The first five atom37 places (N, CA, C, CB, O) and aatype in JSON, in Angstrom:
{
  "aatype": [20, 20, 20, 20, 20, 20, 20, 20, 20, 20, 20, 20, 20, 20, 20, 20, 20, 20, 20, 20, 20, 20, 20, 20, 20, 20, 20, 20, 20, 20, 20, 20, 20, 20, 20, 20, 20, 20, 20, 20, 20, 20, 20, 20, 20, 20, 20, 20, 20, 20, 20, 20, 20, 20, 20, 20, 20, 20, 20, 20, 20, 20, 20, 20, 20, 20, 20],
  "atom_mask": [
    [1, 1, 1, 1, 1],
    [1, 1, 1, 1, 1],
    [1, 1, 1, 1, 1],
    [1, 1, 1, 1, 1],
    [1, 1, 1, 1, 1],
    [1, 1, 1, 1, 1],
    [1, 1, 1, 1, 1],
    [1, 1, 1, 1, 1],
    [1, 1, 1, 1, 1],
    [1, 1, 1, 1, 1],
    [1, 1, 1, 1, 1],
    [1, 1, 1, 1, 1],
    [1, 1, 1, 1, 1],
    [1, 1, 1, 1, 1],
    [1, 1, 1, 1, 1],
    [1, 1, 1, 1, 1],
    [1, 1, 1, 1, 1],
    [1, 1, 1, 1, 1],
    [1, 1, 1, 1, 1],
    [1, 1, 1, 1, 1],
    [1, 1, 1, 1, 1],
    [1, 1, 1, 1, 1],
    [1, 1, 1, 1, 1],
    [1, 1, 1, 1, 1],
    [1, 1, 1, 1, 1],
    [1, 1, 1, 1, 1],
    [1, 1, 1, 1, 1],
    [1, 1, 1, 1, 1],
    [1, 1, 1, 1, 1],
    [1, 1, 1, 1, 1],
    [1, 1, 1, 1, 1],
    [1, 1, 1, 1, 1],
    [1, 1, 1, 1, 1],
    [1, 1, 1, 1, 1],
    [1, 1, 1, 1, 1],
    [1, 1, 1, 1, 1],
    [1, 1, 1, 1, 1],
    [1, 1, 1, 1, 1],
    [1, 1, 1, 1, 1],
    [1, 1, 1, 1, 1],
    [1, 1, 1, 1, 1],
    [1, 1, 1, 1, 1],
    [1, 1, 1, 1, 1],
    [1, 1, 1, 1, 1],
    [1, 1, 1, 1, 1],
    [1, 1, 1, 1, 1],
    [1, 1, 1, 1, 1],
    [1, 1, 1, 1, 1],
    [1, 1, 1, 1, 1],
    [1, 1, 1, 1, 1],
    [1, 1, 1, 1, 1],
    [1, 1, 1, 1, 1],
    [1, 1, 1, 1, 1],
    [1, 1, 1, 1, 1],
    [1, 1, 1, 1, 1],
    [1, 1, 1, 1, 1],
    [1, 1, 1, 1, 1],
    [1, 1, 1, 1, 1],
    [1, 1, 1, 1, 1],
    [1, 1, 1, 1, 1],
    [1, 1, 1, 1, 1],
    [1, 1, 1, 1, 1],
    [1, 1, 1, 1, 1],
    [1, 1, 1, 1, 1],
    [1, 1, 1, 1, 1],
    [1, 1, 1, 1, 1],
    [1, 1, 1, 1, 1]
  ],
  "atom_positions": [
    [[-16.09, 16.71, 4.01], [-15.86, 16.87, 2.58], [-14.39, 17.21, 2.31], [-16.77, 17.95, 2.01], [-13.78, 16.65, 1.4]],
    [[-13.85, 18.13, 3.1], [-12.46, 18.53, 2.91], [-11.5, 17.38, 3.22], [-12.13, 19.74, 3.8], [-10.5, 17.2, 2.53]],
    [[-11.82, 16.6, 4.26], [-10.99, 15.45, 4.61], [-11.0, 14.39, 3.52], [-11.47, 14.84, 5.93], [-9.99, 13.72, 3.28]],
    [[-12.15, 14.24, 2.84], [-12.24, 13.27, 1.77], [-11.33, 13.65, 0.61], [-13.69, 13.14, 1.28], [-10.7, 12.78, 0.0]],
    [[-11.25, 14.94, 0.29], [-10.36, 15.4, -0.78], [-8.9, 15.16, -0.42], [-10.59, 16.88, -1.07], [-8.11, 14.78, -1.28]],
    [[-8.54, 15.37, 0.86], [-7.17, 15.13, 1.29], [-6.82, 13.65, 1.17], [-6.97, 15.6, 2.73], [-5.71, 13.3, 0.77]],
    [[-7.76, 12.79, 1.53], [-7.52, 11.35, 1.43], [-7.34, 10.91, -0.02], [-8.67, 10.57, 2.08], [-6.51, 10.06, -0.32]],
    [[-8.13, 11.5, -0.93], [-8.01, 11.17, -2.35], [-6.65, 11.58, -2.89], [-9.12, 11.85, -3.15], [-6.06, 10.88, -3.71]],
    [[-6.15, 12.73, -2.43], [-4.87, 13.23, -2.91], [-3.71, 12.41, -2.37], [-4.7, 14.69, -2.52], [-2.66, 12.33, -3.01]],
    [[-3.87, 11.79, -1.21], [-2.8, 11.06, -0.57], [-3.02, 9.54, -0.65], [-2.66, 11.49, 0.88], [-2.91, 8.85, 0.36]],
    [[-3.32, 9.05, -1.81], [-3.53, 7.62, -1.99], [-2.2, 6.89, -1.75], [-4.08, 7.3, -3.41], [-1.14, 7.35, -2.18]],
    [[-2.28, 5.78, -1.07], [-1.07, 5.0, -0.81], [-1.2, 3.62, -1.43], [-0.82, 4.88, 0.7], [-2.29, 3.08, -1.6]],
    [[-0.06, 3.08, -1.77], [0.03, 1.73, -2.32], [1.22, 1.05, -1.68], [0.16, 1.76, -3.88], [2.12, 1.73, -1.18]],
    [[1.25, -0.28, -1.68], [2.43, -0.95, -1.12], [3.63, -0.85, -2.07], [2.11, -2.42, -0.83], [3.48, -0.99, -3.28]],
    [[4.8, -0.6, -1.5], [6.04, -0.6, -2.28], [6.24, -1.99, -2.89], [7.28, -0.19, -1.39], [6.04, -2.99, -2.2]],
    [[6.62, -2.05, -4.15], [6.75, -3.35, -4.8], [7.94, -4.14, -4.26], [6.89, -3.18, -6.29], [8.05, -5.34, -4.54]],
    [[8.84, -3.5, -3.51], [10.02, -4.2, -2.98], [9.85, -4.6, -1.52], [11.27, -3.32, -3.14], [9.97, -5.77, -1.16]],
    [[9.55, -3.58, -0.66], [9.5, -3.86, 0.79], [8.08, -4.03, 1.32], [10.19, -2.76, 1.54], [7.89, -4.41, 2.48]],
    [[7.07, -3.74, 0.49], [5.65, -3.89, 0.82], [5.14, -2.9, 1.87], [5.4, -5.29, 1.31], [4.02, -3.06, 2.36]],
    [[5.92, -1.88, 2.22], [5.45, -0.83, 3.12], [4.58, 0.15, 2.33], [6.65, -0.08, 3.79], [4.77, 0.3, 1.13]],
    [[3.63, 0.8, 2.98], [2.75, 1.75, 2.32], [3.53, 3.02, 1.95], [1.55, 2.1, 3.22], [4.23, 3.59, 2.79]],
    [[3.4, 3.46, 0.69], [4.02, 4.7, 0.22], [2.98, 5.49, -0.56], [5.27, 4.4, -0.67], [2.03, 4.92, -1.09]],
    [[3.16, 6.81, -0.63], [2.23, 7.64, -1.38], [2.41, 7.38, -2.87], [2.45, 9.13, -1.05], [3.52, 7.13, -3.34]],
    [[1.31, 7.45, -3.59], [1.32, 7.23, -5.03], [2.15, 8.33, -5.71], [-0.13, 7.21, -5.59], [1.96, 9.51, -5.43]],
    [[3.06, 7.94, -6.59], [3.82, 8.9, -7.38], [5.15, 9.33, -6.8], [3.0, 10.07, -7.6], [5.84, 10.13, -7.43]],
    [[5.55, 8.84, -5.62], [6.84, 9.25, -5.07], [7.97, 8.62, -5.87], [6.95, 8.84, -3.58], [7.81, 7.54, -6.44]],
    [[9.12, 9.31, -5.91], [10.26, 8.84, -6.7], [11.03, 7.71, -6.02], [11.21, 10.0, -6.98], [11.52, 6.8, -6.69]],
    [[11.13, 7.77, -4.7], [11.84, 6.74, -3.93], [11.01, 6.34, -2.72], [13.24, 7.24, -3.5], [10.31, 7.16, -2.14]],
    [[11.11, 5.08, -2.34], [10.44, 4.6, -1.14], [11.19, 5.16, 0.08], [10.4, 3.02, -1.11], [12.41, 5.02, 0.17]],
    [[10.47, 5.78, 1.02], [11.14, 6.32, 2.2], [11.64, 5.23, 3.16], [10.21, 7.24, 2.94], [12.43, 5.5, 4.06]],
    [[11.18, 4.0, 2.97], [11.55, 2.9, 3.85], [12.77, 2.14, 3.35], [10.39, 1.95, 4.01], [13.69, 1.87, 4.13]],
    [[12.8, 1.8, 2.06], [13.9, 0.97, 1.54], [14.72, 1.68, 0.47], [13.34, -0.31, 0.96], [15.81, 1.22, 0.14]],
    [[14.23, 2.8, -0.08], [14.99, 3.57, -1.05], [14.87, 3.12, -2.5], [16.4, 3.54, -0.68], [15.56, 3.65, -3.37]],
    [[14.01, 2.15, -2.78], [13.88, 1.67, -4.15], [13.25, 2.74, -5.05], [13.03, 0.38, -4.19], [12.44, 3.54, -4.58]],
    [[13.62, 2.76, -6.32], [13.08, 3.72, -7.28], [11.66, 3.36, -7.67], [13.96, 3.8, -8.53], [11.33, 2.18, -7.76]],
    [[10.82, 4.35, -7.89], [9.42, 4.19, -8.32], [8.7, 3.08, -7.55], [9.37, 3.89, -9.81], [8.26, 2.1, -8.15]],
    [[8.57, 3.23, -6.24], [7.97, 2.15, -5.45], [6.5, 1.91, -5.74], [8.12, 2.44, -3.99], [5.99, 0.82, -5.48]],
    [[5.79, 2.9, -6.28], [4.36, 2.71, -6.54], [4.1, 2.13, -7.93], [3.62, 4.04, -6.39], [2.95, 1.83, -8.26]],
    [[5.13, 1.97, -8.75], [4.97, 1.42, -10.1], [4.96, -0.11, -10.0], [6.12, 1.92, -11.06], [5.99, -0.73, -9.79]],
    [[3.78, -0.68, -10.17], [3.72, -2.14, -10.12], [3.91, -2.72, -11.52], [2.37, -2.6, -9.51], [3.92, -1.99, -12.51]],
    [[4.06, -4.0, -11.58], [4.35, -4.68, -12.85], [3.21, -4.5, -13.85], [4.59, -6.17, -12.6], [3.46, -4.3, -15.04]],
    [[1.98, -4.56, -13.38], [0.83, -4.43, -14.29], [0.84, -3.06, -14.97], [-0.5, -4.63, -13.51], [0.64, -2.97, -16.18]],
    [[1.07, -2.01, -14.19], [1.09, -0.67, -14.77], [2.26, -0.51, -15.73], [1.17, 0.38, -13.66], [2.11, 0.12, -16.78]],
    [[3.41, -1.05, -15.39], [4.57, -0.96, -16.28], [4.31, -1.68, -17.6], [5.82, -1.54, -15.59], [4.69, -1.19, -18.66]],
    [[3.67, -2.83, -17.54], [3.36, -3.58, -18.76], [2.36, -2.81, -19.62], [2.79, -4.97, -18.41], [2.5, -2.78, -20.84]],
    [[1.36, -2.2, -19.01], [0.38, -1.43, -19.77], [1.06, -0.28, -20.49], [-0.74, -0.9, -18.85], [0.79, -0.05, -21.67]],
    [[1.93, 0.46, -19.8], [2.65, 1.58, -20.43], [3.55, 1.1, -21.56], [3.47, 2.34, -19.39], [3.62, 1.74, -22.61]],
    [[4.24, -0.01, -21.36], [5.14, -0.55, -22.38], [4.36, -0.97, -23.63], [5.93, -1.74, -21.82], [4.73, -0.6, -24.74]],
    [[3.31, -1.71, -23.44], [2.5, -2.17, -24.57], [1.85, -0.99, -25.29], [1.42, -3.17, -24.1], [1.8, -0.96, -26.52]],
    [[1.36, -0.02, -24.52], [0.76, 1.17, -25.13], [1.78, 1.91, -25.98], [0.2, 2.1, -24.05], [1.46, 2.36, -27.08]],
    [[2.99, 2.04, -25.49], [4.05, 2.72, -26.24], [4.38, 2.0, -27.54], [5.3, 2.84, -25.4], [4.56, 2.63, -28.57]],
    [[4.45, 0.68, -27.48], [4.73, -0.11, -28.68], [3.62, 0.05, -29.71], [4.91, -1.59, -28.32], [3.89, 0.21, -30.9]],
    [[2.38, 0.02, -29.26], [1.24, 0.17, -30.17], [1.26, 1.55, -30.83], [-0.09, -0.03, -29.41], [1.04, 1.66, -32.03]],
    [[1.54, 2.59, -30.05], [1.58, 3.95, -30.6], [2.69, 4.06, -31.65], [1.79, 4.99, -29.48], [2.47, 4.62, -32.72]],
    [[3.87, 3.53, -31.35], [4.97, 3.57, -32.31], [4.64, 2.8, -33.59], [6.24, 3.01, -31.69], [4.97, 3.24, -34.69]],
    [[3.98, 1.65, -33.44], [3.58, 0.87, -34.6], [2.59, 1.65, -35.46], [2.95, -0.47, -34.16], [2.71, 1.69, -36.68]],
    [[1.61, 2.28, -34.81], [0.61, 3.06, -35.55], [1.25, 4.24, -36.27], [-0.49, 3.55, -34.61], [0.88, 4.54, -37.41]],
    [[2.19, 4.91, -35.64], [2.88, 6.03, -36.3], [3.63, 5.52, -37.52], [3.85, 6.73, -35.31], [3.57, 6.14, -38.58]],
    [[4.34, 4.41, -37.38], [5.06, 3.83, -38.51], [4.12, 3.43, -39.64], [5.86, 2.64, -38.07], [4.43, 3.65, -40.81]],
    [[3.0, 2.84, -39.28], [2.02, 2.42, -40.28], [1.45, 3.62, -41.03], [0.89, 1.62, -39.61], [1.35, 3.61, -42.26]],
    [[1.09, 4.64, -40.3], [0.54, 5.86, -40.93], [1.56, 6.5, -41.85], [0.09, 6.88, -39.86], [1.22, 6.91, -42.95]],
    [[2.8, 6.59, -41.41], [3.84, 7.18, -42.25], [4.07, 6.36, -43.52], [5.15, 7.3, -41.47], [4.31, 6.92, -44.59]],
    [[4.0, 5.04, -43.4], [4.18, 4.16, -44.56], [3.03, 4.33, -45.56], [4.29, 2.69, -44.12], [3.26, 4.35, -46.77]],
    [[1.81, 4.45, -45.06], [0.65, 4.63, -45.93], [0.74, 5.99, -46.63], [-0.65, 4.53, -45.11], [0.4, 6.09, -47.81]],
    [[1.17, 7.01, -45.92], [1.27, 8.34, -46.51], [2.36, 8.41, -47.59], [1.54, 9.38, -45.41], [2.27, 9.22, -48.51]],
    [[3.39, 7.56, -47.47], [4.45, 7.53, -48.47], [3.93, 7.1, -49.84], [5.56, 6.59, -48.03], [4.36, 7.6, -50.88]],
    [[3.02, 6.2, -49.8], [2.45, 5.82, -51.08], [2.46, 4.38, -51.24], [3.17, 6.43, -52.19], [2.01, 3.88, -52.27]]
  ]
}
């Protein structure tokens, strides 16, 4: 049980540049030095689109409240 929790905490993903396994959330790849090696394109697109939607909704709400 304890080993399973350790494995969950240490999830690894391939670096998007060098394809070596790196721990999720590290700032730099220990193999090639690239920034945010665990951030893949799909996740970056989801965050970008989510941010745009939130900003649009805030603008829309503020415009409606103006009158």
